N, C-alpha and C positions, 0 to 999 in steps of 0.2 A: 926849731921848736914850734914856731907858728904854723908851719906846714903840717906837723903832726897834729896840732890842735884842730886845724881846719879839717884834716882827714878824719879825726875822731868825731868831730861835729857832724860831718857829712854822713858818717855811718850811723850815728845816733838819730839823725833826722830821717834817714832811710828806714830805720827800724821802728820809728814812732808811729802814732795812730793814723790820723787823717793824711798827713803829709807822706808818710810811708806808703799808705794805700795808693796815693796819687802817683808816687814814683814807680810802684809795682805795676800799676795800670798802664803807665806810659811805656815801661819796658815790655809789657805784654803786647801792647799795640804795635811796637816795633818788631816784635818777634814774628817771623814768617814761616815757622815750622808748623807741623800738624797739631802741636800742642796749643796753638792759638784758638782752636775750637773748643777747648776745655772750659768749663764754667768758671767764671770770675766772680769775685765778691762784688756786691752792688756798690755803686758810687754813693757817697754821703749826700744827703739832700741839702745840708748846710755846711759851709766851710768851717775849718778849724779856727780856734781863737788866735788872734794876732795882737801884738803890741805896737803902738805907734803907727798903726795902719799898714805895716809892712813886714815886721819881724814875727815869725811864728812863735807861738807860746812854747812849743816843744823845745826850741833852742834855749830858752831860759830854764825850762825844767831839766834839760840835759846838763847845764852848767851849775845848777843850784846845789847839788850834793857836794861839789868840789870847791866852788868859788863863792857860794852864798848868793844873797840877793843882788849885791852890787857887782858881782863878777862880770856879767855880760856887758854892763855899762862901762866898767873899767876896761874891758877888753876892746870895746869899740873906741873908747877915748884913746887908749894906748895905741891902737892901730892908726887912728887918725893923726895923732901927734908924731908917731914914727914916720908915716908917709910924708908929713909936712916937713919934719926936721931933716929927713934924708932926701928931700926934694924929689921924692917919687911922684908926688902930685904937687903941681905948682898952681897957685891961685892966679888967675888971669881974668880976662873979660868973659871967657866962656863959663867960668865959675859963676860970675854974676848973672849971666843969661840963664844958666841952669837953675840958680836959686830963684830967679824971677819966674821962669817957667814952672818950677816946682811949686812956688807959692800960688800961682794962678791955678795950677792943677789941684792943689789941696783945697783952695777956696772953691773951685768948681765942684769938687767931690763933696765938700761940706754943704755947699749951697744947693746943688741940684742932685746930689746923690740919693737922698730919700725919695724924691719924686720919681727919679729915673728907676730906682729900685722897685717902687710901687708899680710903675708902668710895666717893668720887666716881669714882676711877679704876677701881674694881671694877665699878661700874655702867656706866661708859663701855666697859670691856672686854666686859661682857656684851652691851651694845647692839651694839658693833662685831662681836662673834662672831656674833650673830643676823643682822646685816646681811651679814657675810661668808658665812654659811651660805646666805642667800637668794641672794647673788651667785653662790656656787659652784653652787647648784642651777640658777640661770638660765644660767650659763656651760655647765654640763653639758647642759642641755636644748638650748641653742643649738648646742653641739658635735655632739650627736646629730642635730639638724636639718640641720647642715652635712654630716655624714656621709651622712645619708639623701639629701640633695640631690645630693651627689657620686655616690652609688650610682645614683640615678635618671638623672643625666646620663650615667653609664657605660652604663646600660641603653639610654638613647636612642642613644648612639653605637653600641652593638652591634645596635640594631634595623635599621640599614642592612645589616649583614652577614646578619641573619636574613632580611630581605627579598630580598637577593641569592640566598641559598640556596633560598628558596621559589621565586623566579623561575627559577633553574636547574632546580629539580625540575619546575616546570610545563613548562619548555621540553623537558626530557627526556621527560616524559609525552606531550607533543604529538608529539615525534619518534618515540617508541615506537608511539603510535597510528597515525601516518602510515605507518611501516614495516609495521605489522601489516596495514593496509589495502592497501598495495602488495603484500604477500605474498599476501593473500586474492585480490586482482585477478589476480596472476600465476597462482595455482593455478586460478582459474576460467577464465582464458584458455587455460591449458595443457589443462584438461579439455575445453574446446570444440575446441581444435586436435586433441587425441588422438581425440576423437569423429569429427571430420572425416576424420582419417587412417584410422581404423578403418573408417569408412563407405566411403571410396575403396578401401581394400584389399578390403573385402567385394564391392564392385561389380566390381573387377578379377578377383577369384577366381571370382565367378559368371560373368563373361564368359568366362574361360578354360575353366571346366568346360563351359559351354554350347558353346564353340567345339570342345572336344575331343569332346564328345558328338556334335556335328553332323558333324565330320570322320569320326568312327568310324562313324556311321550312313551317311554318304555312301559310305565305303569299302566297308562291308558290303553296302550296296544295289547297289554297282557290280560286285560279284563275281557271276559267273554260276555255275550248278551245274557246268558242264564245267570251268571254271577251279578250282572248289573240289576236284573229283575229281583233277585234275592236280596240284594243290598237295598233296593228301594223299598221292598216289602218290610224288611227289618227296620228301616228308618221310620216307616209309617207306624209299625207296631210300637216302636219306642216312643213316638210322639203321642199315640193314643194313651199309653201307660202314663206318660208324663202329664197328660191332660187330666186323667182320672185322679192322679195324686194331687194335683193342684186343686180340683174341685173338692176333694175330700178335706184338704187342709182349710179350704174356704168355709165349708159348712160346719166344721168342727170349731 
């Protein structure tokens, strides 16, 4: 019956809070398969509650529903009386030595425990501070890397706009070059057409002058000396008549 009780107590301690987590962590540390790389629950920063400096609180909470408050104490007392009565454990000089060593150990824990715990906590805080500093530096570096990556991504997104602007500029340059060439061709064609028009006007003018000179020569060559004398006489007569008319208008 005691073995069954011990077995039930062990199962209860294994399934309890902090002590159960420690047993599970120890079993996982001894596990050598690929599952050892799986995430494990974090270890508690503070130990669980104990009674009398040694017995876990979970042990009392396990026996409380069935045995009440005095059950664990009666169990311990009964086991001690049973071991002494059946001479499973015999009191001898080693017992006195164990009690003496235990007393000194308890006195040392009570006397130097708080100062040693404060020293250990100080060392732990320094280590935690160093680790936290390294963590902060790593987080800062990673945050800067993330910001740089975001900036590069923003630049990559803006690169398409830059390419569109450059493409538009190239298109505008090509259009300007095309229009300049069209303007140059238009000017050259206009110059050629103006030259042809000027050449045709010159030919027409030369033909007209040649025609006028030919007609004038033909007319002059066709007039005889007699006709010339008559024409001169007619002109003189006309001039005299015009003079008489002018004098008559003046005297009137």
